[in-house]
Backbone as CSV, one residue per row, in Angstrom:
resi,resn,N_x,N_y,N_z,CA_x,CA_y,CA_z,C_x,C_y,C_z
1,UNK,-2.199,-19.404,8.065,-2.710,-18.167,7.504,-2.348,-18.125,6.035
2,UNK,-3.281,-17.841,5.220,-3.070,-17.802,3.780,-2.347,-16.528,3.377
3,UNK,-1.487,-16.639,2.373,-0.761,-15.460,1.902,-1.461,-14.815,0.716
4,UNK,-2.605,-15.335,0.339,-3.341,-14.772,-0.786,-4.222,-13.623,-0.341
5,UNK,-4.165,-12.536,-1.114,-5.066,-11.410,-0.865,-6.171,-11.481,-1.901
6,UNK,-7.365,-11.749,-1.469,-8.492,-11.867,-2.379,-9.417,-10.678,-2.207
7,UNK,-9.083,-9.582,-2.872,-9.941,-8.413,-2.843,-9.747,-7.664,-4.146
8,UNK,-10.761,-6.940,-4.504,-10.653,-6.141,-5.721,-10.405,-4.692,-5.330
9,UNK,-9.534,-4.044,-6.093,-9.156,-2.671,-5.832,-9.243,-1.911,-7.139
10,UNK,-9.865,-0.729,-7.061,-9.948,0.108,-8.258,-8.559,0.623,-8.608
11,UNK,-8.363,0.907,-9.884,-7.073,1.401,-10.353,-6.683,2.690,-9.655
12,UNK,-7.643,3.579,-9.429,-7.333,4.842,-8.754,-6.894,4.604,-7.309
13,UNK,-7.523,3.641,-6.636,-7.132,3.318,-5.263,-5.773,2.638,-5.222
14,UNK,-5.508,1.817,-6.241,-4.210,1.169,-6.316,-3.100,2.197,-6.498
15,UNK,-3.387,3.248,-7.262,-2.409,4.325,-7.448,-2.147,5.049,-6.125
16,UNK,-3.193,5.237,-5.307,-3.023,5.870,-3.997,-2.152,4.996,-3.112
17,UNK,-2.432,3.700,-3.069,-1.649,2.781,-2.246,-0.192,2.729,-2.709
18,UNK,0.016,2.743,-4.028,1.375,2.743,-4.561,2.093,4.038,-4.190
19,UNK,1.367,5.151,-4.206,1.948,6.429,-3.803,2.376,6.436,-2.348
20,UNK,1.558,5.828,-1.488,1.898,5.731,-0.065,3.176,4.902,0.100
21,UNK,3.249,3.798,-0.624,4.452,2.964,-0.558,5.676,3.725,-1.053
22,UNK,5.529,4.427,-2.163,6.645,5.197,-2.723,7.117,6.272,-1.749
23,UNK,6.165,6.999,-1.154,6.515,8.061,-0.204,7.220,7.513,1.032
24,UNK,6.888,6.278,1.402,7.508,5.659,2.571,8.860,5.031,2.227
25,UNK,9.235,5.079,0.956,10.527,4.537,0.549,10.491,3.108,0.067
26,UNK,9.315,2.568,-0.160,9.189,1.203,-0.659,9.000,1.257,-2.169
27,UNK,10.103,1.416,-2.888,10.034,1.428,-4.343,10.661,0.136,-4.873
28,UNK,10.850,0.062,-6.178,11.335,-1.185,-6.764,12.724,-1.551,-6.258
29,UNK,13.578,-0.579,-5.953,14.927,-0.905,-5.477,14.893,-1.455,-4.062
30,UNK,14.059,-0.891,-3.200,14.002,-1.408,-1.829,13.319,-2.767,-1.790
31,UNK,12.384,-2.995,-2.675,11.702,-4.288,-2.664,12.633,-5.399,-3.126
32,UNK,13.594,-5.079,-3.987,14.571,-6.084,-4.399,15.606,-6.319,-3.307
33,UNK,15.956,-5.252,-2.580,16.948,-5.365,-1.521,16.400,-6.150,-0.332
34,UNK,15.165,-5.908,0.018,14.571,-6.590,1.167,13.086,-6.833,0.907
35,UNK,12.757,-7.867,0.146,11.357,-8.098,-0.224,10.457,-8.430,0.949
36,UNK,11.020,-8.917,2.055,10.203,-9.281,3.218,9.447,-8.063,3.744
37,UNK,10.151,-6.948,3.951,9.504,-5.749,4.480,8.554,-5.124,3.470
38,UNK,8.892,-5.208,2.209,8.011,-4.686,1.169,6.698,-5.455,1.180
39,UNK,6.767,-6.769,1.248,5.555,-7.597,1.258,4.706,-7.326,2.496
40,UNK,5.356,-7.159,3.639,4.617,-6.849,4.861,3.925,-5.505,4.729
41,UNK,4.636,-4.525,4.180,4.058,-3.186,4.003,2.863,-3.230,3.065
42,UNK,2.974,-3.965,1.977,1.866,-4.072,1.016,0.665,-4.741,1.662
43,UNK,0.901,-5.825,2.371,-0.209,-6.535,3.028,-0.891,-5.642,4.059
44,UNK,-0.096,-4.891,4.822,-0.661,-3.985,5.817,-1.525,-2.929,5.154
45,UNK,-1.019,-2.317,4.087,-1.806,-1.283,3.407,-3.097,-1.842,2.829
46,UNK,-3.034,-3.016,2.235,-4.255,-3.610,1.686,-5.254,-3.946,2.794
47,UNK,-4.756,-4.428,3.933,-5.657,-4.727,5.043,-6.326,-3.453,5.545
48,UNK,-5.514,-2.388,5.750,-6.078,-1.126,6.218,-7.081,-0.565,5.221
49,UNK,-6.753,-0.654,3.946,-7.669,-0.192,2.901,-8.968,-0.994,2.936
50,UNK,-8.834,-2.286,3.046,-10.011,-3.159,3.087,-10.872,-2.866,4.309
51,UNK,-10.236,-2.463,5.419,-10.958,-2.134,6.652,-11.577,-0.747,6.619
52,UNK,-11.332,0.012,5.540,-11.997,1.301,5.382,-11.105,2.520,5.481
53,UNK,-9.827,2.362,5.724,-8.930,3.508,5.813,-8.474,3.860,4.402
54,UNK,-8.910,5.018,3.905,-8.592,5.392,2.526,-7.753,6.653,2.420
55,UNK,-7.529,7.341,3.515,-6.739,8.570,3.498,-5.252,8.232,3.339
56,UNK,-4.583,8.806,2.332,-3.152,8.547,2.167,-2.334,8.954,3.392
57,UNK,-2.701,10.057,4.028,-1.968,10.504,5.214,-2.121,9.495,6.349
58,UNK,-3.332,9.023,6.581,-3.572,8.047,7.643,-2.860,6.721,7.344
59,UNK,-2.880,6.315,6.090,-2.191,5.088,5.698,-0.687,5.220,5.926
60,UNK,-0.132,6.370,5.595,1.299,6.601,5.797,1.662,6.543,7.272
61,UNK,0.830,7.152,8.108,1.084,7.144,9.551,1.056,5.725,10.089
62,UNK,0.063,4.951,9.690,-0.042,3.573,10.177,1.119,2.720,9.684
63,UNK,1.560,2.953,8.455,2.697,2.223,7.919,3.953,2.547,8.723
64,UNK,4.143,3.812,9.022,5.300,4.227,9.819,5.235,3.657,11.233
65,UNK,4.066,3.695,11.830,3.912,3.155,13.188,4.212,1.667,13.235
66,UNK,3.760,0.961,12.219,3.951,-0.484,12.197,5.433,-0.847,12.183
67,UNK,6.216,-0.069,11.458,7.640,-0.353,11.362,8.463,0.437,12.367
68,UNK,7.798,1.120,13.307,8.491,1.795,14.387,9.208,3.062,13.994
69,UNK,8.763,3.717,12.938,9.443,4.925,12.478,8.817,6.196,13.019
70,UNK,7.619,6.111,13.560,6.954,7.290,14.093,6.999,7.229,15.615
71,UNK,7.704,8.153,16.233,7.748,8.121,17.701,6.396,8.479,18.284
72,UNK,6.089,7.844,19.381,4.843,8.157,20.068,5.005,9.466,20.817
73,UNK,3.942,10.200,20.928,3.979,11.472,21.623,4.286,11.247,23.096
74,UNK,5.184,12.066,23.645,5.519,11.921,25.053,4.532,12.666,25.941
75,UNK,3.681,13.477,25.336,2.702,14.240,26.092,1.341,13.550,26.001
76,UNK,0.724,13.342,27.137,-0.585,12.707,27.172,-1.662,13.701,26.760
77,UNK,-2.712,13.180,26.163,-3.824,14.038,25.788,-4.583,14.485,27.034
78,UNK,-5.307,15.574,26.919,-6.082,16.098,28.050,-7.123,15.070,28.505
79,UNK,-7.743,14.400,27.556,-8.758,13.398,27.905,-8.120,12.249,28.690
80,UNK,-6.947,11.811,28.248,-6.255,10.739,28.960,-5.922,11.164,30.386
81,UNK,-5.413,12.390,30.535,-5.050,12.882,31.869,-6.272,12.970,32.782
82,UNK,-7.397,13.440,32.244,-8.623,13.522,33.052,-9.081,12.130,33.486
83,UNK,-9.038,11.176,32.571,-9.431,9.804,32.915,-8.485,9.200,33.933
84,UNK,-7.190,9.458,33.779,-6.207,8.945,34.729,-6.479,9.496,36.125
85,UNK,-6.767,10.790,36.200,-7.044,11.409,37.505,-8.303,10.820,38.136
86,UNK,-9.331,10.585,37.327,-10.566,9.988,37.855,-10.308,8.592,38.403
87,UNK,-9.540,7.796,37.657,-9.244,6.427,38.087,-8.437,6.434,39.375
88,UNK,-7.487,7.352,39.476,-6.636,7.415,40.662,-7.287,8.167,41.814
89,UNK,-8.437,8.760,41.585,-9.135,9.477,42.642,-8.559,10.852,42.910
90,UNK,-7.873,11.405,41.949,-7.298,12.740,42.104,-8.352,13.752,41.685
91,UNK,-8.603,14.707,42.555,-9.620,15.711,42.253,-9.027,16.788,41.361
92,UNK,-9.777,17.190,40.394,-9.383,18.303,39.539,-9.697,19.603,40.257
93,UNK,-9.134,20.662,39.743,-9.439,21.981,40.327,-10.927,22.230,40.176
94,UNK,-11.575,22.515,41.285,-13.015,22.724,41.290,-13.298,24.206,41.320
95,UNK,-14.131,24.634,40.386,-14.534,26.035,40.375,-15.703,26.209,41.339
96,UNK,-15.568,27.180,42.225,-16.619,27.432,43.213,-17.392,28.655,42.770
97,UNK,-18.706,28.501,42.696,-19.580,29.635,42.319,-20.011,30.360,43.579
98,UNK,-20.106,31.642,43.425,-20.590,32.425,44.578,-22.111,32.256,44.674
99,UNK,-22.660,32.371,45.866,-24.106,32.176,46.046,-24.939,33.197,45.274
100,UNK,-24.363,34.333,44.920,-25.113,35.354,44.194,-25.144,35.065,42.711
101,UNK,-24.306,34.117,42.237,-24.290,33.780,40.835,-23.393,34.673,40.015
102,UNK,-22.627,35.547,40.662,-21.736,36.460,39.957,-20.376,35.861,39.782
């Protein structure tokens, strides 16, 4: 796998990516202390940016998830629970309509 990143980035987008890195604690002092994680973080952000993710908040979340800093929610989403029940054959509460339509 090549370590070269061959993509062009506008200066304004580069400032956004640098801001995400700074907010996550990847500044010049941390990059000197542990350049391995800094390089991984930069490569991840550039890949996500190249794939179309441009929101600073979304980039920050993905950066945190990658390094295990964002805990996963312990509560399942309603859609997940409904799908799980369907797969397991568990019936949901069924609303019964009266024959009069009231």
